[in-house]
N, C-alpha and C positions, 0 to 999 in steps of 0.2 A: 190245883197248883197254887192258887192264891192262899188257900188255907195253910198249905205247907210253908210257903214263903213268909207268912205273917207270924209264924210261931217264933217266940223269942229263943227258946232252947230247942235245938234240933240237931240230930246227929248229921254230921257232914263228912264228906270224903273229898279228897283232892282230885282235881282233874287237870293234869299237866298238859298244856297245849300251847303251841306257838301259832301265831297268825301272821299272814303276810303283812309286812310293813306298808305296802302299797295301799292297803285298805284304810289305813289311818284310823283304826277303830278307837284308839284311846282319845285322839283329838276330837273325833266325832261325838263320842260319848260325853266328853267334857263340854262340848258346844251345846249338845242337847240339854245337859243339866243347866247350863247358863241360860239358854233360851226359855227354859221352863221354870226358872227360878227355884231350882232344887239345890239344896246344900250338898247333898251326897247321893250318888247313885250306886247301889250295891251291885258291883260287877257280877258277883256270883249269882245273884238273883236274876239278872238279865240273861246270863248264860244258861241258867237252869230253865227258865221259861222258854227261851229260844230252842234249846235242845229237846225239851219235852214236847213242844209243839211240832217240831220237825219229825221226831220219832213217832209221835201219835198219828200224824197224817200219813205215815208209811205203815201203820198197823202194828207198831211195836210198843 
């Protein structure tokens, strides 16, 4: 997964999704970036890694 995410030019596809506002994911991601002194967190990369790990643990 890291190899794929680190490629500069990579074919991508959109993944349209809505998340519950109660989870406050945008706020939490921004706070994580601030706490870890990161200028930018690529949301697409975070989602890709999370979904890949979730699917992999389920055998897909």
